[in-house]
DOROLUM-538327 format. One line per 10 residues: number of its first residue (from 1); for each residue x, y, z of N, C-alpha, C, O. Coordinates in steps of 0.2 Angstrom, whole numbers. Example, Ala and Ser with C-alpha at 12.3 -4.5 7.8 and 13.67 -1.06 7.14 Angstrom:
2
1> 66:-28:39:62:-22:39:66:-16:39:71:-17:42 ~ 64:-11:35:68:-5:36:64:0:39:67:6:40
***
This chain:
231
1> -450:149:-774:-456:148:-778:-456:151:-784:-454:157:-785 ~ -458:148:-790:-458:151:-796:-463:156:-797:-468:156:-795 ~ -461:161:-801:-465:167:-802:-467:167:-810:-463:164:-814 ~ -472:170:-811:-474:170:-818:-477:177:-820:-483:178:-820 ~ -473:182:-821:-475:189:-822:-472:191:-829:-467:189:-831 ~ -475:196:-832:-472:200:-838:-468:206:-835:-468:207:-829 ~ -464:208:-839:-459:214:-837:-463:220:-835:-461:223:-830 ~ -469:221:-838:-473:227:-836:-476:226:-829:-477:231:-825 ~ -478:220:-828:-481:218:-821:-476:219:-816:-477:222:-810 ~ -470:218:-817:-464:219:-812:-463:226:-811:-462:229:-806
11> -463:230:-817:-462:237:-817:-468:241:-813:-467:246:-809 ~ -474:238:-813:-480:241:-810:-479:239:-802:-480:244:-798 ~ -476:234:-800:-475:232:-793:-469:237:-791:-470:239:-785 ~ -464:238:-795:-459:243:-793:-462:250:-791:-461:253:-786 ~ -466:252:-796:-468:259:-795:-473:260:-789:-473:265:-786 ~ -477:255:-788:-481:255:-782:-478:255:-776:-480:257:-770 ~ -472:252:-776:-468:251:-769:-463:257:-768:-459:257:-763 ~ -461:261:-773:-456:265:-773:-457:272:-769:-453:276:-768 ~ -463:273:-767:-465:279:-763:-462:279:-757:-460:285:-754 ~ -460:273:-754:-457:273:-747:-450:270:-749:-450:264:-747
21> -445:273:-751:-439:270:-754:-435:267:-748:-431:262:-750 ~ -436:269:-742:-432:266:-737:-434:259:-735:-430:255:-732 ~ -440:257:-737:-442:250:-736:-442:246:-743:-445:241:-743 ~ -440:249:-748:-440:246:-755:-437:239:-755:-440:234:-758 ~ -431:238:-751:-428:232:-751:-432:226:-748:-430:220:-749 ~ -437:228:-744:-441:223:-741:-446:219:-745:-449:214:-743 ~ -447:222:-751:-453:220:-755:-451:213:-758:-446:211:-759 ~ -457:209:-758:-456:202:-760:-453:201:-767:-449:196:-768 ~ -455:205:-771:-452:204:-778:-445:205:-779:-442:203:-784 ~ -441:208:-774:-434:209:-774:-431:202:-774:-425:202:-777
31> -434:197:-772:-431:190:-771:-434:186:-776:-433:180:-776 ~ -438:188:-781:-441:184:-786:-435:181:-790:-430:184:-792 ~ -436:174:-791:-431:170:-795:-434:169:-802:-440:169:-803 ~ -429:168:-807:-432:166:-814:-432:172:-818:-430:178:-817 ~ -436:172:-824:-436:177:-829:-444:178:-831:-448:174:-829 ~ -445:184:-834:-452:186:-836:-454:182:-841:-450:179:-845 ~ -461:181:-842:-463:176:-847:-464:179:-854:-464:175:-858 ~ -463:186:-854:-463:189:-861:-456:191:-863:-454:189:-869 ~ -452:194:-860:-445:197:-862:-440:192:-860:-434:193:-863 ~ -441:187:-856:-436:182:-854:-430:185:-850:-424:183:-851
41> -431:191:-847:-426:194:-843:-427:192:-835:-432:190:-833 ~ -421:191:-832:-421:190:-825:-425:196:-821:-425:202:-823 ~ -430:194:-817:-434:199:-813:-429:204:-810:-430:210:-810 ~ -424:201:-807:-419:206:-803:-415:210:-808:-413:216:-806 ~ -415:209:-814:-412:213:-819:-416:219:-821:-414:225:-821 ~ -423:218:-821:-427:223:-822:-427:228:-816:-427:234:-817 ~ -427:225:-811:-428:229:-804:-421:233:-804:-421:239:-802 ~ -415:230:-805:-409:233:-804:-408:239:-810:-406:244:-808 ~ -411:238:-816:-411:243:-821:-415:249:-818:-413:255:-820 ~ -421:248:-815:-425:253:-813:-421:257:-807:-421:263:-807
51> -418:253:-803:-414:257:-797:-409:261:-800:-407:267:-798 ~ -405:259:-806:-400:263:-809:-403:269:-812:-400:275:-811 ~ -409:269:-815:-412:275:-818:-415:280:-813:-416:285:-814 ~ -416:277:-807:-419:281:-801:-415:281:-795:-417:281:-790 ~ -408:281:-796:-404:280:-790:-404:286:-786:-403:286:-780 ~ -406:292:-788:-407:298:-784:-412:297:-779:-411:300:-773 ~ -417:293:-780:-422:291:-774:-418:289:-768:-420:290:-762 ~ -413:284:-769:-410:281:-763:-406:286:-759:-405:285:-753 ~ -404:292:-763:-400:297:-759:-405:301:-754:-402:304:-750 ~ -411:300:-755:-416:304:-751:-419:300:-745:-423:302:-742
61> -416:294:-744:-418:290:-738:-416:294:-732:-410:296:-731 ~ -421:295:-728:-419:299:-722:-414:296:-717:-414:290:-715 ~ -410:300:-715:-405:298:-710:-408:298:-703:-412:302:-701 ~ -406:293:-699:-409:293:-692:-402:293:-687:-398:289:-688 ~ -403:298:-683:-397:299:-678:-399:296:-672:-404:298:-668 ~ -396:291:-670:-397:287:-664:-394:291:-658:-388:292:-657 ~ -398:293:-653:-396:296:-647:-392:292:-643:-386:294:-640 ~ -394:286:-642:-390:281:-638:-384:279:-642:-384:280:-648 ~ -379:276:-639:-373:274:-643:-375:268:-648:-379:264:-647 ~ -372:268:-654:-372:263:-659:-369:256:-656:-371:251:-658
71> -364:257:-652:-361:252:-649:-364:249:-643:-366:252:-638 ~ -366:242:-643:-369:239:-638:-364:235:-633:-361:230:-635 ~ -363:238:-628:-357:236:-623:-358:229:-621:-354:225:-619 ~ -365:227:-621:-366:220:-618:-365:214:-623:-365:208:-622 ~ -363:216:-629:-362:211:-635:-355:208:-633:-350:211:-633 ~ -355:202:-632:-349:198:-630:-348:192:-635:-343:188:-634 ~ -353:191:-639:-352:185:-644:-354:179:-641:-354:173:-644 ~ -357:179:-635:-359:173:-632:-367:171:-634:-371:175:-632 ~ -368:166:-637:-375:164:-639:-380:163:-633:-386:163:-634 ~ -377:161:-628:-381:160:-622:-384:166:-619:-389:166:-615
81> -382:172:-621:-384:179:-619:-389:182:-623:-391:187:-623 ~ -392:178:-628:-397:180:-633:-402:175:-633:-401:169:-633 ~ -408:177:-635:-414:172:-636:-415:170:-643:-419:166:-645 ~ -411:174:-647:-411:172:-654:-409:165:-656:-403:163:-654 ~ -412:162:-661:-410:156:-664:-409:157:-671:-408:152:-675 ~ -408:163:-674:-407:165:-681:-400:163:-683:-396:165:-680 ~ -400:159:-688:-393:156:-690:-389:162:-692:-383:162:-690 ~ -391:167:-695:-387:173:-697:-384:176:-691:-378:178:-691 ~ -388:177:-686:-386:181:-680:-381:176:-676:-376:179:-674 ~ -382:170:-676:-377:165:-673:-370:165:-677:-365:165:-674
91> -371:166:-683:-364:166:-687:-361:172:-686:-355:173:-685 ~ -365:178:-685:-362:184:-684:-358:184:-677:-353:187:-676 ~ -361:181:-672:-358:181:-666:-352:177:-666:-347:178:-663 ~ -352:171:-670:-346:167:-670:-340:171:-674:-334:170:-672 ~ -342:175:-679:-337:179:-682:-334:184:-677:-328:186:-677 ~ -338:187:-673:-336:192:-668:-331:189:-663:-326:192:-661 ~ -333:183:-661:-328:179:-657:-321:178:-660:-316:178:-657 ~ -322:176:-666:-315:175:-670:-311:181:-670:-305:181:-670 ~ -314:187:-671:-311:193:-670:-308:196:-677:-312:200:-680 ~ -303:194:-679:-300:196:-686:-302:191:-691:-302:185:-691
101> -304:194:-697:-306:190:-703:-302:192:-709:-300:198:-709 ~ -299:188:-713:-295:190:-719:-299:195:-723:-305:195:-723 ~ -295:200:-726:-298:205:-731:-302:210:-727:-300:216:-728 ~ -307:209:-723:-311:214:-720:-309:216:-713:-311:222:-711 ~ -304:213:-710:-301:215:-704:-305:213:-697:-308:208:-697 ~ -305:217:-692:-308:216:-686:-316:217:-686:-318:222:-688 ~ -319:212:-683:-326:213:-682:-327:217:-676:-326:215:-670 ~ -330:223:-676:-331:227:-671:-338:226:-667:-338:227:-661 ~ -343:224:-671:-349:222:-667:-354:219:-672:-352:218:-678 ~ -359:216:-669:-364:213:-673:-371:215:-671:-372:218:-665
111> -376:215:-675:-383:217:-674:-383:224:-671:-386:226:-666 ~ -380:229:-674:-379:236:-672:-386:239:-674:-388:240:-679 ~ -389:242:-669:-395:245:-670:-395:252:-673:-390:256:-673 ~ -400:253:-678:-401:259:-681:-406:264:-679:-406:270:-680 ~ -411:261:-675:-417:265:-673:-415:269:-667:-410:268:-663 ~ -418:275:-667:-417:280:-662:-423:279:-657:-423:279:-651 ~ -429:278:-660:-435:276:-656:-439:270:-659:-438:268:-664 ~ -443:267:-655:-446:261:-656:-450:261:-663:-450:256:-667 ~ -453:267:-665:-457:268:-671:-453:268:-677:-456:268:-683 ~ -446:269:-676:-442:270:-682:-442:264:-687:-442:258:-684
121> -443:265:-693:-443:259:-698:-436:258:-700:-434:260:-705 ~ -432:254:-696:-425:253:-698:-423:246:-694:-425:245:-689 ~ -419:242:-698:-417:236:-695:-410:237:-691:-409:242:-688 ~ -406:232:-691:-400:232:-688:-394:230:-692:-395:225:-697 ~ -388:232:-692:-383:231:-696:-380:224:-693:-379:223:-688 ~ -379:219:-698:-377:212:-696:-370:212:-693:-370:209:-688 ~ -366:215:-696:-359:216:-694:-356:222:-696:-357:225:-701 ~ -351:225:-691:-347:230:-693:-340:228:-693:-338:224:-688 ~ -336:229:-698:-329:227:-698:-324:233:-700:-326:237:-704 ~ -318:233:-697:-314:238:-698:-307:236:-700:-304:232:-696
131> -304:238:-705:-297:235:-707:-292:240:-706:-286:239:-709 ~ -293:245:-702:-288:250:-701:-289:256:-706:-285:261:-705 ~ -293:255:-711:-294:261:-716:-301:262:-717:-303:268:-718 ~ -305:257:-718:-312:257:-720:-316:254:-715:-315:249:-712 ~ -322:257:-713:-327:254:-709:-332:251:-714:-335:255:-718 ~ -334:244:-713:-338:241:-717:-345:239:-714:-345:236:-708 ~ -350:241:-717:-357:238:-715:-358:232:-719:-359:232:-725 ~ -358:226:-716:-359:220:-719:-366:217:-719:-368:216:-713 ~ -369:216:-724:-375:213:-725:-374:205:-726:-373:203:-731 ~ -375:202:-720:-374:195:-720:-380:190:-722:-385:192:-720
141> -378:185:-726:-383:180:-727:-381:173:-726:-375:172:-727 ~ -385:169:-723:-383:162:-721:-382:158:-727:-384:160:-733 ~ -378:152:-727:-377:148:-733:-383:146:-737:-383:146:-743 ~ -388:145:-733:-394:142:-737:-400:148:-738:-405:147:-740 ~ -398:154:-737:-402:160:-739:-404:160:-746:-401:159:-751 ~ -411:161:-747:-414:161:-754:-415:169:-756:-418:170:-761 ~ -412:173:-752:-413:180:-754:-408:182:-759:-403:179:-760 ~ -410:187:-764:-406:188:-770:-400:193:-768:-400:196:-763 ~ -395:193:-772:-390:197:-771:-392:204:-772:-390:209:-769 ~ -397:206:-776:-400:212:-776:-403:214:-770:-402:220:-768
151> -406:210:-766:-408:212:-759:-403:214:-755:-403:219:-751 ~ -397:210:-755:-391:211:-751:-389:218:-753:-387:222:-748 ~ -388:220:-759:-385:226:-761:-390:232:-759:-387:237:-756 ~ -396:231:-760:-401:237:-758:-402:238:-750:-402:243:-748 ~ -402:232:-747:-402:232:-740:-396:236:-737:-397:240:-732 ~ -390:234:-739:-384:237:-736:-384:244:-738:-382:248:-734 ~ -386:246:-744:-385:253:-746:-390:257:-742:-389:263:-740 ~ -396:254:-741:-401:258:-737:-399:259:-730:-399:265:-727 ~ -396:254:-727:-393:255:-720:-387:261:-720:-387:265:-716 ~ -383:261:-726:-378:266:-726:-381:273:-726:-378:277:-724
161> -387:274:-729:-390:280:-730:-393:282:-723:-393:288:-721 ~ -396:277:-720:-399:278:-713:-395:280:-708:-396:285:-704 ~ -389:277:-707:-385:278:-701:-382:285:-701:-380:287:-707 ~ -381:287:-695:-377:294:-695:-370:292:-694:-367:290:-689 ~ -366:292:-700:-360:290:-700:-355:293:-696:-350:290:-693 ~ -356:300:-695:-351:304:-690:-352:301:-683:-347:300:-680 ~ -358:300:-681:-359:297:-674:-357:290:-673:-354:288:-668 ~ -358:286:-679:-356:279:-679:-348:279:-678:-346:275:-674 ~ -344:283:-681:-337:283:-680:-335:285:-673:-331:282:-670 ~ -339:290:-671:-337:292:-664:-338:287:-659:-334:286:-654
171> -344:283:-659:-346:278:-655:-341:272:-655:-340:269:-649 ~ -338:271:-660:-333:266:-660:-326:268:-660:-321:265:-662 ~ -325:275:-658:-318:278:-657:-314:277:-663:-308:275:-663 ~ -317:278:-669:-313:278:-676:-312:285:-678:-316:290:-677 ~ -307:286:-682:-305:293:-685:-311:296:-689:-314:292:-692 ~ -312:302:-688:-318:305:-691:-318:305:-699:-323:305:-702 ~ -312:304:-702:-311:304:-709:-312:297:-712:-311:296:-718 ~ -313:292:-708:-314:285:-710:-320:284:-715:-325:286:-713 ~ -318:282:-721:-324:280:-726:-328:275:-723:-326:270:-720 ~ -335:275:-724:-340:270:-722:-343:268:-728:-346:271:-732
181> -343:261:-729:-346:258:-735:-350:252:-733:-350:250:-727 ~ -354:250:-738:-358:244:-737:-357:239:-741:-355:240:-747 ~ -356:232:-739:-355:227:-743:-359:221:-742:-360:219:-736 ~ -361:217:-747:-364:211:-746:-359:206:-743:-353:206:-745 ~ -361:201:-739:-357:197:-736:-360:190:-736:-364:188:-731 ~ -358:186:-741:-362:180:-742:-357:174:-743:-351:175:-744 ~ -360:168:-743:-356:162:-743:-354:160:-750:-359:160:-755 ~ -348:157:-751:-346:154:-757:-351:149:-759:-353:145:-755 ~ -353:149:-765:-358:144:-768:-365:145:-766:-369:140:-767 ~ -367:150:-762:-373:151:-760:-377:154:-766:-374:156:-771
191> -384:156:-765:-388:158:-771:-385:165:-773:-385:166:-779 ~ -383:169:-768:-381:176:-770:-374:175:-774:-373:179:-779 ~ -370:171:-772:-363:170:-776:-365:167:-783:-361:170:-787 ~ -369:163:-783:-371:160:-790:-374:165:-794:-372:165:-800 ~ -378:169:-792:-381:175:-796:-375:179:-799:-376:181:-805 ~ -370:181:-795:-365:185:-798:-360:181:-803:-357:185:-807 ~ -361:175:-803:-357:171:-808:-361:171:-815:-358:170:-820 ~ -368:173:-815:-372:173:-821:-371:180:-824:-368:184:-822 ~ -374:180:-830:-374:186:-834:-379:190:-832:-385:190:-834 ~ -378:195:-828:-382:200:-825:-379:207:-825:-377:209:-820
201> -379:210:-831:-376:216:-832:-379:222:-828:-375:226:-825 ~ -385:222:-827:-388:227:-823:-387:227:-816:-385:232:-812 ~ -386:221:-813:-384:220:-806:-377:222:-805:-376:225:-800 ~ -373:221:-810:-366:223:-809:-365:230:-810:-361:233:-806 ~ -369:233:-814:-369:241:-815:-372:244:-808:-369:249:-806 ~ -377:241:-805:-379:244:-799:-374:243:-793:-373:248:-789 ~ -371:238:-793:-365:237:-788:-360:242:-789:-358:245:-784 ~ -358:244:-795:-353:249:-796:-356:256:-795:-352:260:-792 ~ -362:257:-796:-365:264:-795:-365:265:-787:-364:270:-785 ~ -367:260:-784:-368:260:-776:-361:260:-773:-360:260:-767
211> -356:259:-777:-349:258:-775:-348:253:-769:-345:254:-764 ~ -351:247:-771:-351:241:-766:-348:235:-770:-349:235:-776 ~ -346:231:-766:-344:224:-769:-345:219:-764:-344:220:-758 ~ -347:213:-766:-348:207:-761:-341:205:-759:-336:205:-762 ~ -341:202:-753:-336:198:-750:-339:191:-749:-345:190:-747 ~ -335:186:-750:-337:179:-750:-334:175:-744:-328:176:-743 ~ -338:171:-741:-336:168:-734:-335:160:-736:-339:157:-739 ~ -330:158:-733:-329:150:-733:-328:148:-725:-324:151:-722 ~ -332:143:-723:-331:141:-716:-326:135:-717:-327:130:-720 ~ -321:136:-713:-315:131:-713:-317:125:-708:-321:126:-704
221> -313:120:-709:-314:114:-705:-314:115:-697:-317:112:-693 ~ -309:120:-696:-308:121:-689:-313:126:-686:-313:128:-680 ~ -319:128:-690:-324:132:-688:-323:139:-689:-327:143:-688 ~ -317:141:-691:-315:148:-692:-318:150:-699:-319:145:-703 ~ -318:156:-700:-321:159:-707:-315:162:-711:-311:166:-708 ~ -315:160:-717:-311:164:-722:-315:168:-726:-321:167:-727 ~ -312:173:-729:-315:178:-733:-311:179:-740:-305:180:-739 ~ -315:179:-745:-312:181:-752:-315:187:-755:-321:189:-753 ~ -312:191:-759:-315:197:-762:-319:195:-768:-319:189:-770 ~ -323:200:-770:-327:199:-776:-323:197:-782:-317:199:-783
231> -326:193:-786:-322:190:-792:-322:195:-798:-320:194:-803
***
């Protein structure tokens, strides 16, 4: 849906929503498309610029230590064992069944829970992948997703702050020194991929600041998935 706001109106929305930074990525304006009516800047560029200037706020996101295991032993990649019909979750399960994906390595799990108790305000990690050196928190978006690349970056980074990395590594029997990073995981020629092709310097700066980079998915004719690195 087209939006029609000034730069100051967007900044006001940001300031009003930044008090609870762990849910900042959920705000509707994170996905606004188009440009402001006065400065002709992409909405997401203004938001990304604010995030860069206030990056210390994201370091204050509270960590949640999950007492139960992060690993869900009943996850077998069988869609018949879930009530979900969400496209992203079904894609994640298909990738889990595939096992190894180029570039990112082995898919260890999907829909990894972050909550310790029901009242915790935290979602689930779409996919966890391990390439023998790095454990990746992958923020998956389906091919037709209209969510912004900014949303992908912020959501993944938020989960990276929330998760107890030490326990996550223990639960998946990985070496304690393993780096844990978050990456957008989106489809080639999807909205998020197209945004990265455009001139969006603030988005790129935020990507570098958060030390994240997108990976791009191609679904092959045989139903398997290929992965390419950020351009």
